[in-house]
VEXTOR-718995 format. One record per residue: z, y, x of N, C-alpha, C, O, CB in turn. Coordinates in pm, whole numbers, padded with zeros to 5 digits, always signed. Glycine has a CB too. Layout:
ZYXZYXZYXZYXZYX...
//
This chain:
-00003-00125+00114-00022-00009-00040+00002+00129+00072+00005+00240+00021+00155-00028-00219+00015+00120+00194-00019+00192+00314-00140+00298+00301-00252+00249+00281-00052+00090+00419-00127+00445+00310-00247+00500+00327-00324+00533+00186-00443+00515+00162-00322+00406+00415-00227+00585+00101-00293+00609-00018-00271+00791-00007-00167+00857-00006-00213+00513-00165-00401+00830+00001-00344+01005+00038-00401+01050-00104-00476+00964-00151-00435+01116+00209-00386+01152-00177-00418+01241-00261-00413+01439-00191-00330+01496-00120-00306+01194-00386-00552+01489-00260-00566+01621-00197-00416+01698-00370-00362+01648-00469-00817+01695-00191-00417+01807-00315-00280+01849-00446-00403+01896-00532-00333+01958-00612-00121+02010-00406-00507+01912-00571-00564+01916-00732-00555+01776-00810-00541+01763-00932-00734+01960-00734-00568+01660-00700-00538+01536-00753-00373+01504-00810-00314+01427-00886-00580+01442-00638-00342+01633-00705-00144+01548-00722-00111+01708-00888-00007+01704-00954+00048+01600-00442-00215+01813-00914-00191+01876-01017-00263+01837-01153-00263+01881-01268-00211+01995-00981-00318+01743-01093-00361+01681-01230-00277+01610-01259-00230+01631-01371-00478+01610-01245-00217+01499-01182-00118+01366-01242-00001+01474-01305+00049+01462-01417-00039+01226-01088+00034+01585-01208+00122+01639-01334+00088+01707-01410+00187+01743-01476+00217+01697-01318-00020+01762-01454-00070+01826-01647-00067+01674-01683-00003+01657-01786-00286+01931-01694-00113+01569-01634-00166+01452-01725-00013+01396-01789+00029+01368-01902-00265+01316-01620+00040+01396-01658+00165+01315-01721+00293+01427-01828+00387+01400-01904+00259+01240-01558+00231+01551-01780+00309+01586-01881+00285+01616-01996+00367+01696-02040+00360+01656-01857+00173+01575-02097+00083+01533-02182+00125+01429-02215+00184+01424-02323-00034+01528-02147+00112+01329-02150+00180+01167-02167+00320+01125-02209+00361+01048-02295+00179+01100-02039+00377+01202-02120+00538+01231-02147+00623+01327-02179+00746+01326-02180+00592+01212-02071+00527+01432-02211+00624+01511-02291+00719+01630-02218+00818+01684-02266+00717+01405-02351+00657+01653-02086+00737+01722-01970+00682+01863-02036+00581+01908-02090+00690+01679-01781+00810+01903-01999+00838+02106-02079+00723+02154-01906+00712+02094-01798+01144+02220-02073+00667+02269-01952+00582+02400-01862+00707+02349-01733+00706+02281-01631+00591+02632-01951+00805+02426-01810+00910+02429-01667+00912+02326-01589+00917+02344-01467+01057+02440-01691+00907+02166-01657+00888+02088-01503+00793+02076-01431+00780+02058-01310+00907+01973-01496+00711+02091-01530+00572+02091-01431+00546+02180-01348+00482+02150-01247+00456+02095-01493+00584+02299-01368+00596+02417-01266+00712+02331-01163+00674+02359-01050+00660+02592-01349+00790+02274-01156+00934+02266-01069+00811+02143-00949+00798+02137-00827+01137+02164-01195+00755+02077-01050+00685+01945-01030+00568+02015-00859+00567+01975-00742+00568+01889-01228+00500+02112-00921+00383+02191-00842+00491+02227-00731+00487+02167-00623+00292+02342-00931+00559+02294-00748+00631+02386-00626+00668+02263-00528+00655+02290-00408+00792+02488-00681+00701+02161-00553+00728+02057-00457+00609+02015-00378+00614+01990-00258+00784+01940-00524+00473+02007-00470+00360+02029-00407+00323+02148-00300+00241+02133-00209+00286+02034-00503+00374+02230-00317+00353+02316-00215+00446+02254-00127+00394+02198-00031+00372+02463-00244+00543+02250-00134+00694+02226+00019+00637+02116+00052+00592+02123+00167+00905+02192-00016+00609+01971-00021+00559+01879+00070+00435+01926+00151+00423+01868+00259+00529+01758-00002+00335+02025+00119+00232+02009+00207+00224+02105+00324+00157+02094+00427+00119+02014+00135+00333+02230+00272+00387+02304+00388+00448+02256+00455+00434+02318+00561+00446+02392+00376+00555+02131+00477+00634+02059+00529+00539+01983+00633+00543+02001+00755+00710+01982+00428+00451+01893+00563+00375+01842+00643+00290+01897+00720+00223+01820+00789+00329+01778+00596+00265+02040+00735+00175+02128+00821-00001+02128+00762-00097+02185+00814+00189+02060+00992+00004+02021+00604-00108+02018+00578-00203+02179+00457-00153+02266+00385-00093+01865+00521-00318+02153+00487-00341+02280+00398-00412+02245+00236-00488+02149+00222-00453+02387+00494-00387+02307+00159-00340+02233+00015-00519+02272-00016-00578+02206-00103-00171+02329-00117-00558+02331+00026-00721+02356-00028-00797+02205+00010-00840+02123-00072-00813+02511+00075-00799+02197+00140-00807+02084+00193-00847+01965+00241-00954+01905+00250-00785+02073+00175-00706+01943+00275-00599+01839+00325-00600+01708+00198-00656+01719+00090-00425+01929+00339-00552+01634+00228-00504+01470+00192-00360+01454+00164-00323+01410+00272-00530+01364+00320-00279+01460+00107-00112+01392+00147-00070+01249+00105-00091+01185+00003+00011+01481+00071-00022+01229+00188+00019+01090+00145+00126+01038+00076+00244+01071+00084+00028+01028+00234+00069+00948+00000+00181+00931-00114+00239+00751-00155+00287+00699-00256+00098+01006-00268+00208+00711-00038+00223+00554-00007+00387+00588-00029+00424+00704-00016+00156+00479+00176+00483+00486-00062+00632+00465-00106+00692+00464+00110+00813+00454+00132+00658+00250-00243+00651+00468+00162+00690+00447+00318+00702+00601+00357+00805+00658+00395+00560+00354+00423+00538+00671+00333+00533+00801+00392+00601+00900+00267+00656+01008+00287+00366+00840+00439+00585+00846+00161+00687+00948+00039+00864+00954+00082+00918+01063+00063+00679+00850-00156+00919+00881+00118+01028+00851+00198+01068+00943+00269+01166+01014+00248+01014+00759+00271+00973+00947+00383+00972+00992+00532+00996+01134+00474+01087+01212+00501+00819+00960+00642+00907+01147+00400+00839+01288+00352+00994+01411+00323+01052+01507+00374+00728+01247+00165+00996+01320+00205+01116+01357+00151+01262+01426+00217+01341+01516+00186+01141+01248+00102+01245+01338+00313+01387+01306+00392+01345+01432+00474+01438+01512+00487+01416+01132+00488+01180+01485+00558+01185+01586+00617+01181+01761+00537+01183+01874+00584+01081+01550+00701+01177+01707+00399+01197+01826+00311+01278+01879+00304+01271+02001+00316+01187+01824+00215+01418+01806+00275+01507+01810+00275+01595+01922+00417+01629+02038+00440+01513+01680+00255+01596+01832+00455+01610+01879+00646+01529+02038+00666+01598+02138+00684+01491+01727+00779+01403+02045+00662+01345+02163+00660+01411+02262+00592+01515+02301+00647+01230+02153+00616+01388+02303+00511+01458+02302+00376+01605+02406+00385+01615+02528+00374+01499+02126+00338+01733+02279+00415+01840+02302+00476+01769+02438+00620+01788+02559+00622+01911+02127+00526+01698+02361+00710+01704+02479+00818+01651+02601+00769+01665+02697+00844+01627+02448+00948+01593+02619+00663+01527+02752+00630+01663+02825+00550+01647+02922+00476+01368+02731+00522+01759+02782+00569+01864+02884+00451+01883+02809+00329+01984+02844+00268+01791+03043+00392+01806+02703+00269+01833+02667+00111+01977+02609+00104+02018+02564+00211+01718+02545+00046+02038+02604+00027+02149+02484-00016+02077+02388-00010+01954+02385-00017+02222+02482-00156+02186+02259+00012+02122+02170+00002+02131+02109-00106+02096+01991-00112+02133+02111+00084+02170+02162-00193+02140+02062-00344+01975+02162-00367+01873+02119-00422+02314+02091-00530+01988+02253-00327+01789+02298-00339+01738+02174-00281+01695+02081-00349+01711+02461-00220+01744+02177-00175+01668+02087-00067+01676+01935-00105+01578+01863-00086+01737+02107+00085+01784+01889-00154+01790+01794-00234+01691+01784-00374+01632+01681-00410+01921+01797-00259+01688+01882-00426+01619+01927-00526+01423+01925-00543+01335+01897-00625+01681+02061-00521+01437+01964-00433+01280+02007-00385+01259+01853-00314+01143+01814-00317+01263+02175-00249+01347+01768-00256+01314+01632-00224+01280+01509-00301+01177+01441-00299+01397+01599-00168+01427+01492-00394+01357+01433-00522+01292+01481-00594+01270+01415-00695+01413+01392-00598+01256+01558-00588+01081+01641-00708+00963+01546-00661+00883+01484-00732+01002+01871-00646+00978+01552-00477+00829+01511-00458+00891+01375-00468+00808+01315-00537+00729+01560-00310+00962+01312-00448+00983+01161-00430+00896+01100-00557+00803+01020-00546+01162+01114-00434+00962+01172-00713+00906+01157-00854+00799+01160-00856+00731+01067-00901+00934+01232-00943+00733+01311-00791+00602+01291-00812+00525+01227-00733+00414+01189-00771+00553+01383-00826+00578+01203-00596+00408+01099-00522+00438+00975-00587+00339+00908-00614+00387+01056-00304+00576+00914-00626+00581+00813-00657+00474+00762-00823+00404+00662-00839+00731+00807-00649+00493+00845-00894+00388+00862-01005+00253+00855-00976+00183+00767-01027+00400+00981-01066+00206+00941-00897+00130+00970-00780+00056+00820-00738-00032+00769-00806+00236+01037-00657+00103+00768-00628+00049+00677-00576+00022+00516-00714-00078+00445-00701+00156+00659-00435+00107+00494-00810+00120+00431-00895-00044+00479-01052-00104+00408-01133+00299+00462-00916-00049+00620-01022-00163+00682-01054-00287+00635-00996-00378+00587-01064-00149+00805-01027-00291+00647-00875-00393+00618-00798-00437+00453-00783-00556+00430-00762-00355+00681-00672-00347+00345-00792-00383+00213-00750-00416+00182-00871-00506+00099-00887-00285+00122-00680-00336+00254-01010-00392+00204-01139-00503+00237-01160-00547+00176-01257-00332+00234-01243-00607+00341-01096-00704+00406-01152-00704+00438-01237-00775+00395-01328-00780+00377-01156-00610+00546-01248-00549+00702-01349-00673+00795-01362-00729+00848-01457-00404+00817-01254-00697+00791-01199-00827+00869-01155-00944+00861-01231-01010+00957-01269-00871+00830-01030-00966+00750-01252-01099+00710-01313-01107+00771-01485-01005+00785-01552-01110+00524-01303-01252+00804-01538-01166+00939-01666-01156+00803-01772-01069+00807-01859-01308+01136-01756-01229+00708-01766-01188+00578-01887-01022+00501-01882-00970+00422-01960-01313+00426-01851-00982+00551-01785-00864+00495-01784-00787+00471-01876-00766+00588-01909-00808+00540-01724-00708+00391-01970-00555+00411-01996-00440+00355-01982-00366+00278-02044-00538+00423-02081-00448+00461-01806-00332+00482-01734-00249+00509-01815-00238+00432-01911-00332+00570-01641-00191+00587-01810-00072+00649-01933-00042+00590-02058+00053+00631-02124-00108+00782-01987-00107+00506-02092-00064+00447-02210-00057+00281-02182-00022+00200-02268-00166+00492-02331-00091+00252-02070-00075+00114-02028+00081+00068-01856+00131-00030-01801-00277+00082-01975+00085+00199-01851+00190+00168-01784+00337+00226-01816+00382+00340-01828+00153+00197-01667+00393+00092-01824+00561+00154-01837+00695+00197-01757+00714+00154-01644+00616+00078-01894+00771+00268-01810+00870+00358-01735+00835+00473-01651+00909+00531-01570+00940+00281-01653+00705+00500-01682+00655+00625-01618+00744+00750-01670+00763+00844-01592+00493+00646-01655+00786+00752-01772+00900+00867-01842+01046+00847-01761+01084+00955-01716+00932+00830-02035+01153+00715-01725+01181+00745-01665+01213+00788-01545+01156+00743-01446+01186+00730-01694+01317+00890-01537+01336+00994-01462+01397+00976-01282+01388+01033-01173+01430+01068-01555+01470+00835-01359+01557+00797-01159+01412+00715-01131+01330+00646-01193+01775+00636-01134+01435+00768-01003+01354+00758-00880+01366+00616-00839+01259+00560-00819+01400+00858-00763+01489+00536-00820+01524+00387-00796+01461+00349-00924+01357+00289-00896+01695+00341-00776+01475+00357-01036+01366+00319-01142+01232+00303-01125+01185+00190-01137+01363+00398-01230+01141+00425-01093+01041+00374-01062+01009+00336-00984+00891+00303-00999+00985+00405-01075+01050+00312-00883+01031+00226-00736+01076+00097-00731+01112+00030-00634+01105+00287-00618+01071+00072-00837+01086-00103-00826+00984-00133-00987+00988-00252-01020+01317-00178-00840+00924-00069-01055+00855-00092-01125+00716-00133-01043+00687-00071-00940+00864+00006-01211+00639-00229-01089+00510-00265-01022+00405-00206-01096+00288-00221-01060+00486-00413-01010
//
């Protein structure tokens, strides 16, 4: 499952589709969109042209870097943790979306994939 990469535009698409499917509020979608920017900046990637890894190993490593970098920039530990948790959640769903064919316009990914509405990261990580 290594090497799964998505562009910022694809991640925004995941946020929008998940928002519709799972009933996420616009404010929650904005939080996840902020996590995309934080993840790209932390990785030193350009949101306009680069892709970012969303496979589980890369997600966890980047989430830890996000938290460390946020604290080093003067953010409160709770804020840093929220950025990291948001990235973990989005990347976990985005990885499943990519592997499950969600990027295909004819896909029934959002209808056929269980447990995506569960906001607990550990639960998302256990779903096949």
